[in-house]
N, C-alpha and C positions, 0 to 999 in steps of 0.2 A: 583834563583831570589830573590832580597831583597824586604822587604815590600814596599820600596820607588819606586821600578820599577815594582811591581806587577800590572798587568792590571785587571780591573774589567770586568769581562765577562758579556755580556748582559743576563739578565734573560729570559729564554724561558717560554713564556706565552702560555696558551691555548687559542685557538680562541674562541670568545664568542659563547655560545650554542644558536643556532636558536630555538626560541619558535615558534611552529606552532600554528597560531591562530585558534580557533575553527571554524569549518565550519559553514557558515551561513545557517540558516534553509530555506529549500525549501517550507515548509508548516508550518504556524504558527496561531494557533487559540488562541485567548486571551479573556477569560471570554464571550464566545459566548452564547447568549440567543436567542432561537427561539420561536416565538409565533404563535399561531393559531389565525388569525384574525376573522374567522368565529365564533369561540367559545370564542373570547376574553380572552384567557388564554395563559400562558407561558408553553411550552412543555419541552424545553430544558433549564436547569438552570446553565449557567456559565461553559462551557467547555473550558479547556486550554491545549494545548500541543505544542510542537515544534518538527519537523521532519527534520533531516539533511540527506544529501546524503549517501546511503548505510545502513541506519538504518531502523528499523521496529517498528511501534507503533501498539498495538493491543487494540481494543475496545471490551469489552466483557460485555454481560448482556442478560437478557431474552427479549423476543419479547415485543415491546412497550417501551423499555427503553431509547429510543432516539438515538441509534447507527447510524441507517440509515439516519435519518434526519440530524444529525451532518455531516455526509459525504456528503449528497446531498447539504448542505450549502457550503461545501468547493468546490463542483463542480459547484455551481451556478445553481442547478436544483431542488430547493424546489418545492414541490407540490403547486398548487394554494391555496391561503389563508394563506400560511405559509410565514414568513419572519424572517430574522435576525433582532431582535429588540434592541440588544445591543452587545457590544463587537466588535472585528475585526477579519478578516480572511485575511491573506496575503499569496500570491503564489509567490515564488521567489522575495520576497520583495515588491510586489505590492499589495495594499489594493484592495480587489475585488470590493468594492463599487465604485471604480473609473473606472472600465471596461465597455466599451460599448459592445453591442451585437456582433459586428464584432470582437472586441478584445477577448471576450470569446470564439467565434467560433475558433479563431487562437490558443488559449490556450489549449483547450480541444483536447487531443490527443498528442499535441506537447510538452506540459509542465506537464499536469496533465491528467491522463486517469483513467479508471475504469473497473472492471470486476464484474459482479453481478451473482446472484444465478442461474437464469435460462437462459443459453446461447440461447436456442431456440427463446426466446423472442426477442432477439437482432440481430438475423440473418434472412435474407430474405429466406423463404423456397423455392422460385422459381428461385433463383440465385445460381449458383455454388459457392462453398467456396472460390476457388481461385479468382474468379472475384470480390467477395466482398472485400477480402483483397487487390487486385490490386486497387480497387476504392479508398480505404483509402489512399494508397500510391500515387495514382495520385492527389487526392485532397489536402492531407497534405504535401507531399513532392515534388510535381510537377514532378513526373517521367513520362516518356513516356510509351506507351503500353508494349513494349517488356521488358523494364527494370522493370516495375512494376510486370510483371508475373514473371520474374527471382527472384525478391526480395521476392514475396509472397511465392514461393516454399522454399526460404531460411528461411523465418519466420517459415513455417510450420515444418521445419527440426529443427529449433532452439528450438521449443517447444516440441521436441522429439516425434513427430508423425512419426509412421513407414510409409513407402512409401508415403512420402510427395507429390510426383508427382501424385500418385493416388488419394490422398485426395484432392488435388487441383482441380480435375475435378468432385468431388462429390457434391451432394446436401446436406444440413443439415440433411435431414430425413435419409440419408444413413449412419450417424455416430452415435457412442454411446455417452452417456452423458459425459463420460470423454474425449472423442475425440473433442466433441463440446466445452467444457470448454477450452481445449487447443488452438482451433481455436479462441476463443473469447480473450484469452490471447494474441495470435499472432496479432490479430487486435488492441488490446489495446496498444501493444508496437511497432507497425508498425512505428510510427512517432517519436520513441525514446524519450518517455516522461521522465521527471525526477521524477515524482510521480505516483504511482499506487495504487488506492484504491480497495481492493479486498473485497466486501461486500457479506459475506456468500458464497464466491465463491466455496466452497467444500461441503456445506451443503447436497445437493442432491446426492452426490456421495457415493459409498461404501467405506469402510474403506481402502482398497488397492489403489483404484484410488485417493482417498483423500490425502493419503500419497504421491503419486506420484506427484500430483498437488503442494502440499506444498513444496516438494523437488525442483520442477521446479521454483517456486517463489524464493526460497532461492538461487538457482543457477543464476537467472537473477540478483538478488541483488548483489551477489558477483562478477559477470562478468561485469556488467554495472555501478554499483553504484546507482541503482534504489532505491528510497526511497518508502517504502511501508507502507500503513495503512491496517491492516488486521481486518475486523469486523467479529465477530463470537459469537454465544452463547455458544461455546464450548471451555472451558479453555484449554484442551489438544491441540488444534490448536494453540492458542496463546502461550502456553508454548513452542511449537516446534520452532516457528518462530520469536517471538517478543522480542526486547530489553526492551521495556517499555510497560506497560498495564495500561489502564483505565478501572475501573469497574464501570458500569453504572446501575442505578436503578431508575425507575420513572423520567427519564430525568436529573438525577443528578449524578455527579461522586462521588461515595462513597469511592473509594480508587484508588490511582494512585501511581506509582513508577517503578523502575526497576523490570522486571518480576521475576527475581530470588528472590528478596527480598519479593515481594508480595506473591509469592507462598510458600516460606519458613515461613514467618511470617505475615500472613494475619491479619489486625487490625480490619476490619469490619465484623460484623456478616454475612452480605450477602455474602462477599467474601468467608468466611469459609463455608458457605452453598454450594456455587458453587464447591468449592474444594471437599467437601464431596461427592456431587452428582456425580462428574466426576472421582473420584479415581478409580472406577470400570471399567472405559473406558480407562485406560492407562495413566492417568495423572502422577501417580507415576513415570513411566518410563521417561516421558519427564522432570519431575522436577528433577530426578536423573541426567539426561544429562546436565540440566542447572547447577546443583551443580558441576559437573565434569569439566564443560567448563572453 
């Protein structure tokens, strides 16, 4: 073939690479400040973080550091005389200041839910466990009686309770602390929320049961894309589960960043103190796991 008759072959080009946009946050706090109106003083001083689906943010600090108040603000359940004085909180893109009481009732459980430290305080001692779960499903999901019962057993199985049919018919006082915490998690995820706040959810449990509950939360995150906020005074808990950590002291975030970076190279003296105090309780093991991940 002569140069004059040679055909120019079309150039093979690669298709343009699709860039996946970052997931929108399901929970966003921006410079949130909480005031005690009775004492006319600010308690929480400018907390900010964003939480996307399938991720976990940890908030760690000693008692009175503002961890629980921050989470209660996100849930819209601040105690009397407390209010968000500045900053903003958004749930699934909606500013919570625009929410009516009816809308809040709709969101709690279906979009954002919580598990607290003492499960016995959140379960009615005179009603069987299964009936309490079924009630959540009937109210939040509109299920009929039979379907709600079947689904409540499935939930007890999902939180890895042995003999879920048996547990379904038991009263809270018949269950151990670890079993009660699993029941509370089942109730919290019954309406398939996008966000779960676990506020000191493993504090009262022994080490073995605590590890099982943390594994359960991690499994739920992986299988459903649940976004987690884990509140604890225990850095080892945060190290095991969280992608990002906020260290709070006296209502202020003194250090914030990826968990691995904060544990490896703490910048604030208080963070260094927390790490030193917790090293003897297994933090080194979880820190090493983060390094290998």
